[in-house]
C-alpha positions in Angstrom: 54.3 36.4 73.2 57.9 36.4 72.1 59.1 34.6 69.5 61.3 31.5 70.5 64.6 31.3 69.0 64.9 27.8 68.7 61.8 27.3 67.0 62.7 30.1 64.6 66.1 28.5 63.6 64.3 25.4 63.0 61.5 27.0 60.7 64.5 28.8 58.6 66.3 25.4 58.2 63.1 23.9 56.8 62.9 26.6 54.4 66.5 26.4 53.4 66.3 22.8 52.8 62.8 23.1 50.7 64.5 26.1 48.8 67.8 24.0 48.0 65.6 20.7 47.1 63.5 22.9 44.4 66.7 24.1 43.2 68.2 20.7 42.8 64.8 19.5 41.0 64.9 22.4 38.6 68.4 21.6 37.6 67.2 18.1 37.1 64.5 18.9 34.6 65.5 18.4 31.1 64.6 21.3 28.9 63.6 19.7 25.1 66.1 19.5 22.7 65.5 21.0 19.4 65.3 18.2 16.7 68.3 17.9 14.9 69.6 15.1 11.9 73.4 14.8 11.5 75.5 12.7 8.9 72.4 12.1 6.3 73.5 10.4 3.4 72.4 12.0 -0.1 71.4 11.2 -3.4 70.4 12.9 -6.8 66.8 13.1 -7.7 67.0 14.3 -11.4 63.5 14.4 -12.9 62.5 17.1 -10.8 65.9 18.4 -9.8 66.7 17.9 -6.4 68.9 16.1 -3.2 67.3 13.5 -1.6 68.2 13.3 2.4 68.0 9.6 2.8 65.4 9.5 5.4 62.2 8.6 5.1 59.5 11.3 5.6 58.0 9.0 8.8 61.5 8.9 10.2 62.1 12.5 9.9 59.1 13.6 11.3 59.6 11.3 14.6 62.9 13.6 15.2 60.5 16.4 16.1 60.0 18.2 12.8 56.8 19.6 11.8 55.2 20.8 8.5 55.5 24.3 8.7 58.9 24.8 10.5 61.7 26.4 9.4 65.0 24.6 9.1 68.8 25.1 8.3 70.6 22.6 6.2 74.3 22.1 5.9 76.2 19.9 3.2 79.3 18.6 4.3 80.8 20.2 0.9 80.4 23.5 3.1 77.1 24.7 1.0 74.4 26.0 3.6 71.0 26.7 3.5 69.1 28.5 6.2 65.4 29.2 7.3 64.2 26.9 4.4 60.2 26.0 5.0 59.6 22.4 5.9 56.4 21.3 3.9 54.6 18.4 2.7 53.7 19.9 -0.9 55.7 22.5 -3.0 54.3 25.6 -1.5 56.8 28.1 -2.3 57.1 30.5 -5.1 58.8 29.0 -8.0 62.4 29.8 -7.8 62.4 29.3 -4.1 64.2 26.5 -2.2 62.3 24.4 0.2 62.2 21.1 2.3 59.5 18.9 1.2 58.4 15.6 2.2 55.9 15.0 -0.8 53.4 12.0 -0.6 54.9 8.9 -2.0 58.6 10.0 -2.5 60.5 7.6 -0.3 63.0 10.2 1.3 62.6 14.0 2.2 64.2 16.0 -0.4 65.6 19.6 -0.8 64.9 21.3 -3.9 64.6 24.4 -5.6 60.8 24.7 -6.3 60.4 24.9 -10.0 64.0 26.1 -10.5 67.3 24.9 -11.2 68.7 21.6 -10.0 69.6 22.0 -6.2 72.2 18.8 -6.3 73.9 20.5 -9.5 74.2 24.0 -8.4 75.3 22.9 -4.9 78.3 21.0 -6.3 77.0 17.8 -4.3 78.2 14.5 -4.8 77.2 10.7 -3.8 79.8 11.1 -0.9 78.4 14.3 0.5 76.2 14.3 3.9 73.9 16.8 5.1 72.9 18.0 8.8 69.6 19.4 9.7 68.4 21.6 12.8 65.1 23.5 13.5 65.6 27.2 12.8 62.0 28.3 13.9 59.3 26.2 14.9 55.8 26.9 12.9 57.7 29.7 11.1 55.4 29.0 8.2 52.5 27.2 9.4 50.1 29.2 8.1 51.0 28.9 4.5 51.5 24.9 5.1 47.8 24.8 6.6 46.5 27.1 3.8 48.0 25.0 0.9 48.1 21.3 2.5 45.7 19.4 -0.1 45.7 15.9 -1.2 43.2 13.7 -3.6 42.1 10.3 -3.2 43.2 7.4 -5.8 39.6 5.9 -5.4 37.2 6.1 -8.0 34.1 6.1 -6.1 34.9 9.1 -4.3 34.4 11.1 -7.6 31.3 11.8 -9.7 32.4 10.6 -13.2 35.6 8.8 -14.8 36.3 12.3 -16.7 36.8 14.2 -13.1 38.5 11.2 -12.0 41.1 10.9 -14.5 41.2 15.0 -14.8 40.2 14.5 -18.5 38.9 17.4 -20.4 38.9 19.2 -23.9 41.0 21.9 -23.9 38.7 25.0 -25.6 40.3 28.2 -24.5 40.8 31.0 -26.8 40.3 30.2 -30.5 40.9 26.3 -30.1 38.1 24.5 -31.9 36.6 21.4 -30.2 37.9 18.2 -30.3 41.1 18.8 -31.2 43.3 18.7 -28.3 42.9 17.3 -24.8 44.7 17.1 -21.2 44.4 14.7 -18.6 46.5 12.3 -16.1 48.8 9.8 -17.0 47.3 6.9 -19.6 50.2 4.9 -18.7 51.6 5.6 -15.2 49.1 4.0 -12.9 50.3 5.2 -9.9 47.3 6.9 -8.7 44.9 4.0 -10.5 44.0 6.5 -13.4 45.4 5.3 -16.2 42.8 2.9 -17.2 40.0 5.3 -17.0 42.1 8.1 -19.1 42.8 5.0 -21.6 39.2 4.8 -22.3 38.5 8.2 -22.4 41.4 8.9 -24.9 39.8 6.1 -27.0 36.1 7.3 -27.2 37.8 10.9 -28.2 39.8 9.3 -31.2 42.9 10.7 -29.5 45.7 9.8 -32.2 48.9 11.4 -31.0 50.1 12.2 -27.2 52.6 14.3 -26.0 53.8 12.5 -22.3 55.4 15.7 -20.5 56.5 13.3 -17.8 58.3 10.0 -19.1 61.2 8.5 -20.9 60.7 5.7 -23.2 62.5 3.6 -20.6 59.9 4.3 -18.3 57.0 3.7 -20.3 58.3 0.4 -20.9 58.5 -0.3 -17.3 54.6 0.6 -16.9 53.9 -1.8 -19.8 55.7 -4.3 -17.9 53.9 -3.9 -14.6 51.4 -6.0 -13.1 47.8 -5.0 -14.0 48.8 -3.0 -16.9 45.7 -2.4 -18.9 46.0 0.6 -21.1 45.4 -1.1 -24.6 44.6 1.7 -26.8 47.5 4.1 -25.3 49.6 1.0 -26.0 48.6 0.6 -29.6 49.7 4.3 -30.1 52.9 3.9 -28.3 53.5 0.6 -30.7 53.0 3.1 -33.6 55.6 5.4 -32.6 52.5 7.7 -31.6 53.6 8.7 -28.2 56.2 11.7 -27.9 58.3 11.2 -24.7 59.4 14.8 -23.6 60.5 13.8 -20.2 60.1 17.4 -18.7 61.1 18.5 -15.3 59.3 21.7 -13.5 62.0 24.6 -14.1 59.4 26.6 -16.1 62.1 29.6 -16.4 65.1 27.3 -17.8 66.6 26.9 -21.3 65.7 23.2 -21.1 62.5 23.4 -20.3 61.9 25.9 -22.6 63.5 23.7 -25.7 61.7 20.5 -24.7 58.2 22.5 -24.6 59.1 23.6 -28.0 60.5 20.1 -29.3 56.9 18.6 -28.1 54.9 21.0 -29.6 56.8 20.6 -33.0 56.2 16.9 -32.8 52.6 17.4 -32.9 52.6 19.5 -35.8 54.1 16.4 -37.9 51.2 14.1 -36.4 47.5 14.4 -36.8 45.3 15.0 -33.9 43.4 14.9 -31.9 46.2 15.1 -29.3 46.4 14.4 -25.7 48.9 16.3 -23.4 49.6 15.0 -19.7 52.1 14.4 -17.2 51.7 12.3 -14.3 48.8 14.3 -12.8 47.8 16.3 -15.6 48.4 19.6 -13.3 52.0 21.0 -13.2 53.9 20.2 -16.3 50.8 19.9 -18.1 49.2 22.9 -16.8 52.4 25.0 -18.2 52.3 23.3 -21.6 48.5 23.8 -21.9 48.4 27.5 -20.7 51.2 28.0 -23.4 48.9 26.5 -26.0 46.1 28.6 -24.7 48.1 31.8 -24.8 49.5 31.0 -28.3 45.9 30.6 -29.7 44.3 33.8 -28.1 43.1 32.8 -24.8 42.7 35.8 -22.2 44.3 35.6 -18.8 41.0 34.4 -17.4 40.3 31.9 -19.7 43.6 30.4 -18.7 42.9 30.5 -15.2 39.6 28.7 -15.9 41.1 25.8 -17.2 43.7 25.7 -15.0 41.7 25.8 -12.0 39.3 22.9 -13.2 42.5 20.3 -12.2 41.8 21.9 -8.6 38.3 21.2 -8.7 38.4 17.9 -10.0 40.9 16.6 -7.4 40.1 18.9 -4.4 37.2 20.5 -4.7 38.4 23.8 -4.9 36.7 26.4 -6.9 35.6 30.2 -6.4 32.2 29.0 -4.7 33.4 26.4 -2.0 36.8 27.8 -1.2 37.7 31.0 -2.6 40.5 31.6 -0.2 42.6 28.8 -1.6 41.3 29.1 -4.9 42.8 32.9 -4.9 46.1 31.7 -3.3 46.9 28.9 -5.8 46.1 31.2 -8.8 48.3 34.0 -7.0 51.4 31.7 -5.8 51.2 28.7 -8.5 49.7 29.9 -11.8 50.5 33.4 -12.1 54.3 32.6 -11.9 54.0 30.3 -14.4 52.4 32.4 -16.6 55.2 35.1 -15.8 57.9 32.5 -16.3 56.1 31.8 -19.8 56.1 35.8 -20.7 59.1 36.9 -19.2 60.2 40.3 -17.9 59.0 42.4 -20.6 55.4 41.5 -19.7 54.7 43.7 -17.4 50.8 42.8 -16.6 50.0 39.0 -17.4 46.6 40.0 -16.9 45.8 42.5 -19.8 48.7 42.3 -22.3 48.3 39.9 -25.1 50.1 36.6 -24.0 50.2 35.1 -27.7 52.8 37.3 -28.3 54.8 36.0 -25.4 53.8 32.5 -26.0 55.1 32.7 -29.7 58.5 34.3 -28.5 58.6 31.4 -25.9 58.5 28.9 -28.5 60.4 30.7 -31.3 63.4 31.0 -28.4 63.0 27.3 -27.8 63.6 26.4 -31.3 60.4 25.9 -33.1 60.2 27.6 -36.4 57.6 30.5 -37.1 56.3 28.2 -39.6 55.6 25.4 -37.1 54.2 27.6 -35.0 51.8 29.1 -37.6 50.8 25.3 -38.4 50.2 24.6 -34.8 47.8 27.2 -34.3 46.1 26.4 -37.7 45.5 23.0 -36.9 44.0 23.8 -33.4 41.9 26.6 -34.4 40.9 26.5 -38.2 37.5 25.6 -39.0 
């Protein structure tokens, strides 16, 4: 049977129309655009050192950014940062930059984790702005998922007041029972722990407090806040027995070293028992307690054991129930702290005598050898 020429022309015409329609439909499809933020206002976050980019975490995420992405930030003064991880916590190594959406912050923040103040080193001012665009979606998602941990502020979720308050006696090395304690804040009640800490330090008979987080002005603000009920802490505050160290988290800086030395020198001038705390009793408290423990002869493992109690208290992360996260935190959080304290001359923080490096740290911060010896005697003598 022969093909009819008219029928062939009709079929060909229909195919051409279909192909043209498909092409037009494809052209009409909009490819998803990469999320981008332009011209955002900036402000300085001086407590920890960083740059607030004035958009709330929720608003920023609605643009299409996700935790674990990498981003590029361009400041209007010409400074650019490329490939920064975007996390909801401080998950980079110390000294590395990131964009962080930390719970409770009013805005997203660009900063250097436990390092220099990004606002200062970038030469920014209040008139500058920032553009942010996606670099690579999910570039750091594995780290985000491994370190994304949060605790609750509900006392009923914790087995004891002490666990909820992250309160404990420091006993590593040669430190004697009942000499020094650590905890969350007994005055800043943003995490609902202050009244519990206050009761525990009263029972322990704490006579002097080193507050690593606050200035006197901030403490007065806590006192004036609705619901303030830390009466024992208040009695010490009124008696000038609370030292406002107001430290940032740049553990390797001269400022941090000087403030740590100043705080421990103040302890020598006052009777114990002592309390060391910041807001959560985790990072700044973790560093200063590690320093004290090392000075008093604690081994690397003793320091790890005490430091990681905080992660068990808050997040139930321990070697038995969550060994992967436990080891990650030791490697990426605590070990860099110890190395910052010991300095580059310490080749192996796990085997060397850390007391030598702790003493050198405090001497370089301005504490005298006599003060250091007095502190060791106060904490370790029978």
